[in-house]
N, C-alpha and C positions, 0 to 999 in steps of 0.2 A: 322224447316221448313219441311213439309212432302214431301217425294220424292217417287212416286209410281214406284218402281223398285224392282226386286227380284234378289238376287245374283245368279251367274251362278255356277252350281255344277261341275266345271271343274276338281277338284282334284289336281290342280297345287300346288306344295308345296312351291313355291317361296314366300318370304316375302320382302316387300318394306318398307323403312323408309321415311316418308314425313316430311319435316321441313316446318312449317307454321308460318305466322304472324296472327294477330287477325282479327276480323270481319271487313268488309268494307275496307280491305286493310290497316288497321291502323298499323303504325310502331310498331315493336316489343318492342321498349322502352316504349310504352304506354300500350300495352296489354299483354306483356309477350310472348316471342318466345317459341314455343312448337314443339315436334316431335310426330308423330303418326306412329304406325306400322300396316300394313295391308297386308292381303294375296292377292295374284295375282287376284284371282277370285272376290275380292271385290274392287279392285283398281279403276276400271272405275266408279263404283257407288259412291265411296267416293269422287272422284274428282268432279263428278257432284254436290254432296252435298256441298262441299267446295266452288266451283265456284258460286253456287246459293246464298250462304250467304255472298259473298264478302270476303271470307277468302283467303289471298294471299299465294300461294305455293312458298316457297323459293328454295327447292331442293327435288329431289326424288332419292333415291339410292336403289339398289336391292341387294339380297343375291346371291353372285356368286357361292355358293356351291350347291344350289338347281337347279334342271332342270325341265322344263315343261314336263308333261306326254304326252304319245302318244294320238293322236286324238281319241275321243270316237266314237264308231260305231253309225251309224244313227239308231234311234229307229225303231222298226218293224212296229209300227202303230202311227198315230198322237196322240198327247196328248192335251187334252183340259183343260183349267183352268178357274176359275172364277175370273174376274178382281178385284172385291172388296176384297175377302180374300187375294189375292196375294199382295195387297197394304199394308196390316197390318204390316208385319215384316219390310217393308221399312219405314213406318211411325215411328215405334219405333226406328229404326236406326237413322233416321233424327232427331228425338226428342232428342236423346242423345247428339247431337252436339249443341243444342240450349243453350245459356247462361242462367243460373239460379242461383239466390242467390249470386251474386257477392258481394253484401253488405247486411248484416243482421242487425236486430234491435239493437243488442249490439254494433255494429260497423258500423253505417250508414255512407253514404256519404253526405257531406254538399254541396248541390247544390245552385246556385245563380239564383234568378228569373230575367229573362230578359224582359218578357212582361206579362201583365195580362189585358185582355179586355173582354167586354161583347159580347156574341154571339147573343143576342136577339134583335129583332126589336122593335120599339115603340109599346106599347100596349100589349106586351107579359106578360105572367104570370110567376112570380118567378124571379130567378136570375141564369144565367148560364154563366160561364166565360171560356175562352181559356187561359191557363197558360203555359208558357214555362220556362223550367229550363236549365241552363247552366251546363253541366257535365264535363267541362274541368278540367284537373288537377287530375283526379282520377287515382289511382294506385291500381287495374286496372281500365281502363275506364269502366263506367257502360254502357255496350252494351246490345242491345235487338233486337227483331225482331217483326214484325207485329203480333198482337194478344196477346201480353203479357201485364202484369200489373206491376206497381211499388207501393211500400208502401211509405206513408208519415207520419211522426211523427210530429204532431203540437207542437208548443211551449207551455209552460205553464204546469200547473198541474191540476189534477181533484179535486173533493171535498174532497178527502182523502189525498190530498197533494202529490199524486204520479204522475209521468209523464204521459201525455196522451198516450193512446194506439195507435198503428199503424193502419192506414186505407189504404186499397188497392184501387187503381184507374186504370181503363183500359187506356192504352196508346193510344193517339190520333194522334201520328206522326209515320212516317215510321222509319226504322232503321237509316236512314240518317238524321233525324230531319227535321223540317220545313225549316231550312236554308241550308240543304244539306251539312252541314259541319261535320256530324258524331259526334257532341258533344253537342246535345241538346235533350230534350224529352219534349213533350207537353201533357197536360191533358185537358179534357173537364169536368168541375166540376159544378154540380148544388148545390146551397146552400140548405141544408136540413132544412125545417121548418115545425113545427107541433104544435098542442096545447096539453098540458098534461091534466090529469084528472081534474085539478083545473081550466082549461080554460086559462092557461098562454101560451103565445107564446114562443116556444122553437126553438132555432137554432142549427144546427149541429156544433159540435166543430171543426172538421177538415175542413169541407166544408166551413164554415164561415172564418176560418183562411186562407184558400187558396183564397177565393173570395176577401178578404180584403187585401191580401199581396201586398206590393209595389215592383216594380222592384228594384233590388239591394239587396233585403233581402235574407238571408240564410235560407235554409230549409233542414231538415234531411230526406233523402230518402233511401229506401232499394230496393233490387231486382236485376234484374227483376224476376218475377215468372210467371208460367202458361205455359201449353202446349196444353190446350184444344181447343184454338181458332186459332191455327196456320193455315196458308193457305197451300193448297197442292202445290207441286212444279210444277205440270203439267200445262204448259202454255195454254193448251186447256181445262182445267177444267171449269165447269159451277158453279157459285157461287150464291146461293140464300141467301139474307141477310134480316133478320127480326129484326128491331130495334125500340125501343121507347126511347124518351128522350136522356139522355147522353149515352145510350146503342149504340149510333151512333159512339162512339169513335173508337172501333176496325174496324168498317165498313169504317170509313174515311181512316184508314191506308191501308186497302185493295185497296180501290178505288184510292188513291193517287199512290200506287205502280203500279196499273194497267194502269192508264190513265194520270197521271201528266207528262208532257213532260220531265221535268228534271229527274224524276225518271226513265222513259223509256230509256233515254239516259245513265243514270248511271248504271242501273242494267243489268246483263246478264240474263234477264228474260223479255220477251215480251208477255203479255197476249193476247190470241187470242180466248178465250172462251166467254161465255155469263155471264154477271153479272147482277143480278136483285135485286134492293134494295126496300124493303117495309119499309117505315118510318112512325111511328105513332107519332102524335103531337096533343096537345089540340087546338092550333090555328096556323095560317100561320106564325104569328110573332114569334112563338116558334120553327119553323123549324131551325135546326142547320146545318150549312155549305151548305145551300140550293143553294146558288149561284154557289158554286164549283160543286155541283152535276149536276145542270142544264147545266153548261159549258161542263162537261164530256159527258152529253147526246147529246149536239149539235155537239161535236167533234167525238164521237164514237157511233153513233146511231145503228150500227149493233152489238155492243158488250155490250151496257149498256142500262138498262131499269130502270126507277125510278117511283115508285108508292107510293102515299101518302095517309095516312088515318088521316084526320084532324077532330077529334071527335066533336068539338064545332062548326064546320062550314059545315060539310058534313053529309049527311044522308045515311044510309045503305038501303038495299032493303026492309026492314020492316018499314022504316020510323024512326028508332032510330038513335042514334049517330054512326058515322062511326069509328070503331076501327080497328086495324091492323088485327085481326082475321076475320073481315068481308071482308077485301081485300083478305085474304087467301082463304076464301070460294068463293069469286067472281072469282078468277083466279085458282081455284083448278085443273081444267083439265090440264091447261098449267103447273102448278107446278108439278103435278104427272107425266106428260109427261117428264119433265126434270129429275125428280128423277129416272125414269126408266133407265136413262143413268148412268152407273157406274162412270162416270166422274163428276157427280153433287154432290156438297156438300151444306149443309144447315147450316147457322149460325144464332143463336138467341142471342140477348143481350138487356138487359133492366131490368125493374122492374120484380120481380118474379111473380107478378100477371098476367103478359102477358102469362105465360105458359099454364094455364088451357084453356084459350080461344082459343089459337092456336092449342092446342092438340085436343080440341073438333071439331074445324073446319077441321083439318086433318082427324079425325076419321069419320066425316060425309062424307067428300069428298071421302075417301077410301071406305066406305061402298057403296056409289053410284056406284063405279067401281067394286064392288064385292071383295074388298080387306079388310084385317084386319089390321088396323093401330097399334093395340096393339102388333102385331108381326113384323110389318114393321119397327117401330121406333127402337126397340132393334137391329134389323138386320142392320139398317143404322148406329147405334152407334157402333156396333161391327166392321163394315167395315170402321170406322173412317170417316163417311160422315155426321154425325149429331152432331153439336157442339153447346152447350148451356152454356152461362154465364149470370146468372141473380142474382139479389141482393135484 
């Protein structure tokens, strides 16, 4: 989880030892008790990071031999700093504490399916399911945070008789799981289907395996992986989300963390910024988690905005189909107004084909304001404010 702070250059030589349990306050017997050593000038920042991720501090002990330095003299002149660059080292420090690769392909964890149901309404195109895995019994427990992914190894072998390869899927549940018990993970999976050169209908190996799987079945999983899509820790950050199809998965985790009552009660993190979701879908029946998002909209109208681009039902300004990039163009002034705030982060997730259209829309909008998007985008990326995960 990103934490926008910078360490204080106090010069204090004292060292502290912190004894901790795992994420979400999980008992040490499940996650492995650990100790961390930290300098005095980084102690406060580390404590905020641990608290934000639900890590329980068991004890703190200091070095009695070291003494704090004399107070530093006041600077002769005020010092100004740029908020975006200052957040970069903090983000890297926060990233270091995020769980990664607790389980690897050669030694995966065997999870149990607890539920598997369709997310689509009648008349929808294709097949998309919400699938939940029980992670209980893992040593260590497979913990994760919002914005990460897990790997799934489907049963069976390929045409060469070798085990199927691992596929990565964005996690669709918060770190606490849909049941708030800290022992499940959920995915949003679309069954891949296409026609080959011979005109034969082909179905994706892993996506079909997952969409067909029955509750009670065992599945090999790995991970978690990924630090690109993590939320900033700032409770007053602004979050712009651009999603198509199952790219909604990480956005669901953000919005549940921000607005779900049980999450707000559980977390030491209460979102007070602005969240704006742009969702692209071919039909209304294909909108995923739409009822939940509309509920958040009704409960938090000052903090959440929900804009849809339904390509087969809506028209853009030119009379063509309404795609997510058309919505970006439509609201470009407001989007750029938000981006000018260093607290604003942009997240994009979905099919890779969405990137060129959104990039073109942002370029056109930037040019209209006398700005160069080709230099703005890398600057946002460098400041850890532009996050993309496409496939």
